[in-house]
N, CA and C of each residue as an Amber inpcrd file, in Angstrom:
protein
   465
  47.8580000  91.7150000 150.6290000  47.9010000  90.7600000 151.7140000
  48.2360000  91.4750000 153.0150000  47.5740000  91.0470000 154.0610000
  47.9060000  91.5530000 155.3810000  49.1220000  90.7910000 155.8980000
  49.7750000  91.3650000 156.8710000  50.8960000  90.6940000 157.5180000
  50.4530000  90.3090000 158.9260000  50.5270000  89.0200000 159.2190000
  50.1960000  88.5510000 160.5600000  51.3270000  89.0170000 161.4700000
  51.0190000  89.8220000 162.4530000  52.0250000  90.5370000 163.2350000
  52.9330000  89.6260000 164.0500000  52.4030000  88.5710000 164.6160000
  53.1790000  87.7380000 165.5330000  54.2840000  86.9500000 164.8360000
  53.9830000  86.3790000 163.6650000  54.9860000  85.5530000 162.9880000
  55.3700000  86.0550000 161.5980000  54.7100000  87.1090000 161.1310000
  55.1020000  87.7360000 159.8810000  54.5770000  87.0970000 158.6140000
  53.6510000  86.1630000 158.7180000  53.0850000  85.5320000 157.5170000
  52.2410000  86.5180000 156.7240000  52.2800000  86.3700000 155.4110000
  51.4260000  87.1580000 154.5170000  50.0840000  86.4350000 154.4020000
  49.0200000  87.1530000 154.6790000  47.6860000  86.5680000 154.7310000
  46.8230000  87.1710000 153.6230000  46.2880000  86.3490000 152.7010000
  45.4310000  86.8830000 151.6380000  44.1100000  87.4120000 152.2040000
  43.5890000  88.4350000 151.5540000  42.3810000  89.1150000 152.0260000
  41.3460000  89.2230000 150.9160000  40.1550000  89.6070000 151.2960000
  39.1510000  90.0470000 150.3340000  38.4410000  91.2600000 150.9110000
  37.9920000  92.1280000 150.0250000  37.2190000  93.3070000 150.4090000
  35.8900000  93.1960000 149.6900000  34.8110000  93.3190000 150.4460000
  33.4750000  93.1610000 149.8870000  32.5060000  94.0960000 150.5970000
  31.3390000  94.2850000 149.9950000  30.3370000  95.1470000 150.6190000
  29.9160000  94.5770000 151.9660000  29.6680000  95.4730000 152.8700000
  29.2410000  95.1130000 154.2100000  27.7180000  95.1750000 154.2760000
  27.1320000  94.4220000 155.1950000  25.6820000  94.4370000 155.3950000
  25.3620000  94.9590000 156.7950000  24.0940000  95.2710000 157.0060000
  23.6650000  95.6810000 158.3440000  23.8900000  94.5720000 159.3640000
  23.7560000  93.3230000 158.9390000  24.0380000  92.2040000 159.8450000
  25.5020000  92.2130000 160.2900000  26.3950000  92.6150000 159.3860000
  27.8080000  92.7200000 159.7560000  28.0070000  93.7380000 160.8760000
  27.2600000  94.8330000 160.8160000  27.3970000  95.8930000 161.8200000
  27.0630000  95.3540000 163.2090000  26.0670000  94.4940000 163.2920000
  25.6850000  93.9180000 164.5900000  26.8590000  93.1790000 165.2260000
  27.6510000  92.5200000 164.4080000  28.7960000  91.7770000 164.9180000
  29.9730000  92.6500000 165.3260000  29.9240000  93.9320000 165.0000000
  31.0160000  94.8460000 165.3320000  30.9170000  95.3540000 166.7750000
  29.7680000  95.2350000 167.3650000  29.5790000  95.7420000 168.7230000
  29.7920000  94.6280000 169.7180000  30.2120000  94.8990000 170.9070000
  30.3750000  96.1980000 171.5530000  31.8060000  96.7320000 171.5240000
  32.7310000  96.0330000 170.8930000  34.1460000  96.3780000 171.0510000
  34.6850000  97.4330000 170.0910000  33.9830000  97.7160000 169.0060000
  34.4740000  98.7160000 168.0720000  34.2840000 100.1080000 168.6780000
  34.7980000 101.1350000 168.0250000  34.8160000 102.4760000 168.5870000
  33.4170000 102.9910000 168.9170000  33.1650000 103.3060000 170.1910000
  31.8710000 103.9000000 170.5490000  31.7190000 105.2540000 169.8530000
  30.5480000 105.5570000 169.4210000  30.3070000 106.8290000 168.7510000
  30.4020000 106.7490000 167.2360000  30.9990000 105.6940000 166.7030000
  31.0170000 105.4950000 165.2530000  29.7500000 104.7350000 164.8860000
  28.8530000 105.3930000 164.1960000  27.5660000 104.7940000 163.8430000
  27.6100000 104.2800000 162.4110000  28.0290000 103.0400000 162.2430000
  28.1240000 102.4520000 160.9020000  26.7580000 102.3190000 160.2480000
  25.6980000 102.1570000 161.0310000  24.3450000 102.0230000 160.4690000
  23.9480000 103.2600000 159.6560000  24.4100000 104.4050000 160.0870000
  24.0880000 105.6710000 159.4290000  24.4090000 105.6230000 157.9360000
  25.5100000 105.0030000 157.5670000  25.9670000 105.0190000 156.1740000
  25.1210000 104.1320000 155.2680000  24.4050000 103.1910000 155.8490000
  23.4910000 102.3610000 155.0570000  22.2220000 103.1290000 154.7020000
  21.9620000 104.2140000 155.4040000  20.7940000 105.0460000 155.1310000
  21.0800000 106.0900000 154.0600000  22.3240000 106.2540000 153.7080000
  22.7310000 107.2300000 152.6990000  22.8920000 106.4930000 151.3710000
  21.9910000 106.7320000 150.4490000  21.9620000 105.9860000 149.1970000
  23.2100000 106.0980000 148.3480000  23.9870000 107.1400000 148.5280000
  25.1750000 107.3550000 147.7040000  26.4620000 106.8620000 148.3760000
  26.3350000 106.2220000 149.5310000  27.5070000 105.7390000 150.2660000
  27.5590000 104.2170000 150.1930000  28.7540000 103.6950000 149.9390000
  28.9870000 102.2490000 149.9240000  29.8590000 101.8970000 151.1230000
  29.5040000 100.8250000 151.8170000  30.2520000 100.4020000 153.0000000
  30.9000000  99.0510000 152.7010000  32.1990000  98.9640000 152.9560000
  32.9670000  97.7610000 152.6570000  33.6770000  97.2580000 153.9070000
  33.9660000  95.9620000 153.8930000  34.7260000  95.3350000 154.9690000
  35.9120000  94.6050000 154.3600000  36.9580000  94.4730000 155.1560000
  38.1190000  93.6840000 154.7590000  38.1950000  92.4820000 155.6990000
  38.3480000  91.3110000 155.1120000  38.4360000  90.0550000 155.8630000
  39.5850000  89.2330000 155.2890000  40.1070000  88.3290000 156.0910000
  41.0920000  87.3920000 155.5550000  40.3310000  86.2570000 154.8710000
  40.9620000  85.6680000 153.8630000  40.3490000  84.5600000 153.1240000
  39.9480000  83.4550000 154.1050000  38.8110000  82.8320000 153.8330000
  38.2620000  81.7450000 154.6520000  37.8090000  82.1960000 156.0370000
  37.5180000  83.4830000 156.1890000  36.9980000  83.9980000 157.4540000
  35.9910000  85.1000000 157.1580000  34.9910000  85.2160000 158.0030000
  34.0570000  86.3270000 157.8560000  34.2450000  87.3570000 158.9690000
  35.3130000  87.2040000 159.7670000  35.6040000  88.1880000 160.8060000
  36.0770000  89.4760000 160.1420000  35.4850000  90.5840000 160.5220000
  35.8230000  91.8750000 159.9310000  37.1080000  92.4000000 160.5670000
  38.0950000  92.6780000 159.7230000  39.3770000  93.2120000 160.1790000
  39.4030000  94.7330000 160.1020000  38.5240000  95.2990000 159.2930000
  38.4240000  96.7420000 159.1440000  37.2470000  97.0620000 158.2510000
  36.8420000  98.3380000 158.2530000  35.6930000  98.7530000 157.4450000
  35.8990000 100.1800000 156.9570000  35.2040000 100.5070000 155.8540000
  35.3140000 101.8360000 155.2600000  33.9860000 102.2110000 154.6080000
  33.5920000 103.4710000 154.7630000  32.3840000 104.0070000 154.1260000
  32.8230000 105.0260000 153.0800000  32.4550000 104.7820000 151.8170000
  32.9300000 105.5770000 150.6800000  31.7860000 106.2270000 149.9160000
  32.0680000 107.4020000 149.3870000  31.1160000 108.0860000 148.5040000
  31.8720000 108.6510000 147.3130000  31.4220000 108.3060000 146.1190000
  32.0220000 108.8800000 144.9160000  31.4300000 110.2620000 144.7080000
  32.2930000 111.2650000 144.6970000  31.8540000 112.6500000 144.4950000
  32.3540000 113.1910000 143.1580000  32.5270000 112.2990000 142.2070000
  32.9370000 112.7070000 140.8700000  34.4340000 112.8720000 140.7610000
  34.9480000 114.0000000 141.2200000  36.3810000 114.2570000 141.0870000
  37.2100000 113.6070000 142.1890000  36.5510000 112.9750000 143.1580000
  37.2750000 112.2660000 144.2120000  36.3690000 111.2550000 144.9040000
  36.9950000 110.3530000 145.6230000  36.2870000 109.3930000 146.4680000
  36.3900000 109.9210000 147.8970000  35.2490000 110.1550000 148.5330000
  35.2330000 110.6930000 149.8910000  35.1160000 109.5480000 150.8930000
  36.0090000 109.5380000 151.8800000  35.9480000 108.5550000 152.9550000
  35.1690000 109.1760000 154.1100000  33.9730000 108.6590000 154.3490000
  33.1770000 109.1330000 155.4800000  33.7320000 108.5950000 156.7940000
  34.1260000 107.3340000 156.7790000  34.6080000 106.6950000 157.9990000
  35.4860000 105.5100000 157.6250000  36.5520000 105.3380000 158.3660000
  37.4370000 104.1860000 158.2080000  37.8190000 103.7320000 159.6130000
  37.7950000 102.4280000 159.8310000  38.0730000 101.9200000 161.1730000
  38.6800000 100.5220000 161.0880000  39.6780000 100.2970000 161.9350000
  40.2490000  98.9600000 162.0780000  39.5630000  98.2610000 163.2440000
  39.4660000  96.9430000 163.1560000  38.9320000  96.1610000 164.2710000
  39.8060000  96.3960000 165.5020000  39.2140000  96.3180000 166.6850000
  39.9900000  96.5750000 167.9070000  41.2570000  95.7250000 168.0230000
  41.2150000  94.4890000 167.5600000  42.4000000  93.6220000 167.6640000
  43.4780000  93.9670000 166.6360000  43.2120000  94.9360000 165.7650000
  44.2040000  95.3720000 164.7750000  44.7440000  96.7680000 165.0770000
  44.6740000  97.1750000 166.3270000  45.1550000  98.4970000 166.7350000
  46.3030000  98.3550000 167.7260000  47.1790000  99.3340000 167.7010000
  48.2550000  99.3830000 168.6850000  49.4040000  98.4340000 168.3810000
  50.3260000  98.3640000 169.3150000  51.5500000  97.5730000 169.1240000
  51.2750000  96.0790000 169.0130000  50.1880000  95.6160000 169.5950000
  49.8790000  94.1810000 169.5690000  48.8060000  93.8440000 168.5370000
  48.7270000  94.6590000 167.4750000  47.7220000  94.3980000 166.4450000
  47.9140000  93.0070000 165.8480000  46.8140000  92.3660000 165.5120000
  46.8830000  91.0210000 164.9300000  47.4300000  91.0760000 163.5090000
  46.8930000  91.9980000 162.7000000  47.3280000  92.1360000 161.3110000
  47.8260000  93.5520000 161.0580000  48.9310000  93.6510000 160.3400000
  49.4670000  94.9420000 159.9200000  48.8760000  95.3280000 158.5640000
  48.7480000  96.6150000 158.3370000  48.3870000  97.2200000 157.0540000
  46.9050000  97.1200000 156.6960000  46.0370000  96.9280000 157.6900000
  44.5970000  96.8930000 157.4100000  44.1520000  98.2190000 156.8020000
  44.4800000  99.3300000 157.4470000  44.0590000 100.6400000 156.9400000
  44.7000000 100.9420000 155.5870000  45.9280000 100.5110000 155.3790000
  46.5960000 100.7260000 154.0940000  45.7750000 100.1010000 152.9600000
  45.2960000  98.8870000 153.1970000  44.4700000  98.2110000 152.1920000
  43.1690000  98.9670000 151.9480000  42.5780000  99.4970000 153.0040000
  41.3100000 100.2150000 152.8500000  41.5010000 101.5430000 152.1190000
  42.5630000 102.2670000 152.4110000  42.8450000 103.4970000 151.6610000
  43.1160000 103.1640000 150.1910000  43.8590000 102.0980000 149.9460000
  44.1130000 101.6670000 148.5680000  42.8040000 101.3170000 147.8720000
  41.9050000 100.6680000 148.5930000  40.6210000 100.2930000 148.0050000
  39.7960000 101.5270000 147.6570000  39.8680000 102.5610000 148.4730000
  39.1630000 103.8090000 148.1610000  39.6670000 104.3830000 146.8340000
  40.9790000 104.3790000 146.6430000  41.5490000 104.8640000 145.3800000
  41.1090000 103.9790000 144.2190000  41.1100000 102.6760000 144.4310000
  40.6910000 101.7420000 143.3780000  39.2220000 101.9390000 143.0070000
  38.3620000 102.1470000 144.0030000  36.9360000 102.3690000 143.7170000
  36.7580000 103.6160000 142.8630000  37.5340000 104.6470000 143.1510000
  37.4130000 105.8670000 142.3520000  37.7880000 105.5930000 140.8970000
  38.8110000 104.8130000 140.6880000  39.2150000 104.4480000 139.3260000
  38.1360000 103.6030000 138.6600000  37.5940000 102.6280000 139.3770000
  36.5370000 101.7680000 138.8290000  35.2980000 102.5650000 138.4280000
  35.0960000 103.7020000 139.0600000  33.9310000 104.5340000 138.7700000
  34.2690000 105.6740000 137.8110000  35.3970000 105.5500000 137.1240000
  35.7570000 106.5150000 136.0910000  36.6590000 107.6410000 136.5410000
  37.1170000 107.6150000 137.7800000  38.0010000 108.6590000 138.2880000
  39.4610000 108.2990000 138.1050000  40.3090000 109.0760000 138.7600000
  41.7540000 108.8710000 138.6200000  42.4250000 108.3580000 139.8920000
  41.6400000 108.0240000 140.9170000  42.2110000 107.4900000 142.1480000
  42.4330000 108.5180000 143.2380000  41.8050000 109.6800000 143.1130000
  41.9360000 110.7710000 144.0770000  40.9950000 110.5170000 145.2490000
  41.5200000 110.5720000 146.4760000  40.7570000 110.2570000 147.6880000
  40.8510000 111.4310000 148.6560000  39.7420000 111.7530000 149.3330000
  39.7480000 112.8260000 150.3310000  39.0280000 112.3580000 151.5920000
  39.3790000 112.9890000 152.7100000  38.7860000 112.6120000 153.9970000
  39.0770000 113.6940000 155.0280000  38.3730000 113.6180000 156.1350000
  38.5780000 114.4990000 157.2820000  39.4170000 113.7220000 158.2960000
  40.5330000 114.3000000 158.7220000  41.4570000 113.5950000 159.6130000
  41.3520000 114.1160000 161.0400000  41.5540000 113.2190000 161.9890000
  41.7360000 113.6510000 163.3740000  43.0950000 114.3380000 163.4370000
  43.1730000 115.4550000 164.1490000  44.4040000 116.2480000 164.1480000
  45.6200000 115.4460000 164.6020000  45.4370000 114.5170000 165.5180000
  46.5550000 113.7210000 166.0010000  47.0850000 112.7130000 164.9990000
  46.3560000 112.5040000 163.9030000  46.7670000 111.5030000 162.9120000
  47.2730000 112.1060000 161.6040000  47.2890000 113.4110000 161.5000000
  47.6630000 114.0540000 160.2340000  49.0540000 113.6230000 159.7750000
  50.0340000 113.6710000 160.6470000  51.3990000 113.2740000 160.2560000
  51.4490000 111.7980000 159.8660000  50.6820000 110.9800000 160.5500000
  50.6050000 109.5530000 160.2110000  50.0820000 109.3750000 158.7850000
  49.0220000 110.0950000 158.4380000  48.4480000 109.9840000 157.0940000
  49.4340000 110.4570000 156.0270000  50.1840000 111.4930000 156.3280000
  51.1990000 111.9900000 155.3900000  52.2770000 110.9280000 155.1860000
  52.7920000 110.3930000 156.2850000  53.9030000 109.4410000 156.2120000
  53.5060000 108.0790000 155.6560000  52.3380000 107.5870000 156.0240000
  51.9330000 106.2330000 155.6450000  51.2520000 106.1410000 154.2860000
  50.4810000 107.1630000 153.9210000  49.6330000 107.0550000 152.7320000
  49.9360000 108.1000000 151.6610000  50.8730000 108.9820000 151.9190000
  51.1780000 110.0340000 150.9540000  50.1110000 111.1050000 150.9050000
  49.3490000 111.2520000 151.9940000  48.2690000 112.2390000 152.0400000
  48.8370000 113.6500000 152.1470000  48.0310000 114.6040000 151.7050000
  48.3940000 116.0170000 151.7260000  47.3010000 116.7600000 152.4850000
  47.7130000 117.6820000 153.3470000  46.7580000 118.4660000 154.1210000
  46.2480000 119.6310000 153.2820000  44.9420000 119.8950000 153.3740000
  44.3810000 121.0730000 152.7030000  43.4630000 121.7840000 153.6950000
  44.0820000 122.4600000 154.6240000  43.3340000 123.1320000 155.6700000
  43.6310000 122.4980000 157.0060000  42.7790000 122.7660000 157.9680000
  43.0560000 122.3070000 159.3270000  42.9960000 120.7920000 159.4730000
  41.9700000 120.1520000 158.9120000  41.8630000 118.6990000 159.0910000
  41.4960000 117.9360000 157.8180000  41.1430000 118.6360000 156.7850000
  40.8140000 117.9550000 155.5310000  42.1040000 117.5380000 154.8410000
  42.1040000 116.3160000 154.3300000  43.2820000 115.7900000 153.6600000
  42.8720000 115.1040000 152.3680000  43.8420000 114.9240000 151.4910000
  43.5890000 114.1510000 150.2820000  44.7960000 113.2880000 149.9620000
  44.5100000 112.2120000 149.2700000  45.5510000 111.3360000 148.7410000
  45.5340000 111.5460000 147.2340000  46.5690000 112.1940000 146.6910000
  46.5850000 112.4590000 145.2520000  46.5770000 111.1610000 144.4500000
  46.1670000 111.2690000 143.1990000  46.0320000 110.0600000 142.3840000
  47.3350000 109.2750000 142.2750000  48.4710000 109.9360000 142.2230000
  49.7530000 109.2220000 142.1250000  49.9750000 108.3830000 143.3840000
  49.7270000 108.9620000 144.5530000  49.8680000 108.2180000 145.8060000
  48.8160000 107.1130000 145.8850000  47.6090000 107.3880000 145.3920000
  46.5590000 106.3690000 145.3690000  46.9510000 105.1750000 144.5170000
  47.5180000 105.4420000 143.3490000  47.9800000 104.3540000 142.4740000
  49.0860000 103.5480000 143.1560000  49.9510000 104.2400000 143.8820000
  51.0210000 103.5560000 144.6000000  50.4470000 102.6430000 145.6900000
  49.4410000 103.1120000 146.4170000  48.7960000 102.2740000 147.4340000
  48.1620000 101.0400000 146.7970000  47.5020000 101.2290000 145.6610000
  46.8830000 100.0980000 144.9520000  47.9470000  99.0720000 144.5730000
  49.0510000  99.5590000 144.0070000  50.1350000  98.6660000 143.5840000
  50.7190000  97.8980000 144.7750000  50.9080000  98.5870000 145.8850000
  51.5320000  97.9600000 147.0510000  50.6130000  96.9950000 147.7960000
  49.3230000  97.3180000 147.8730000  48.4530000  96.5640000 148.7710000
  47.3530000  95.7580000 148.0940000  47.0420000  96.0470000 146.8540000
  45.9420000  95.3200000 146.2100000  46.3740000  94.4850000 145.0180000
  47.5610000  94.6820000 144.4960000  48.0340000  93.8980000 143.3420000
  48.9530000  92.7810000 143.7720000
């Protein structure tokens, strides 16, 4: 469940596959330069959105690829209204990282997730998601941390 930031209510969510029509609704306010359409052209990538129950407004999105021994996050993004101190809902990205770990388990893996991090967010990923750095910007969320995210945000 997401937490509504203003009054602290717990809000139930659902995560489901995203469509190209969904991408049209993300513009013009989402991050310029993030081309969500690109991931629909890659047959091995699945694109998901997180929404609150009884709404089709996208609160965040993630593009995932199962690479056997891990789930690779190509792109993860929160809706503009879920960023910064005045975010509408807390823990959107937490749910999406947890979902990446869950998808890996559903596909026969152990919940291991990897991604490329912006250098300014590395400490955030370590503190918030239990991620570990492996080089300059590549990071991973070990299966134990992935299971913990699933337990905290999806169960």
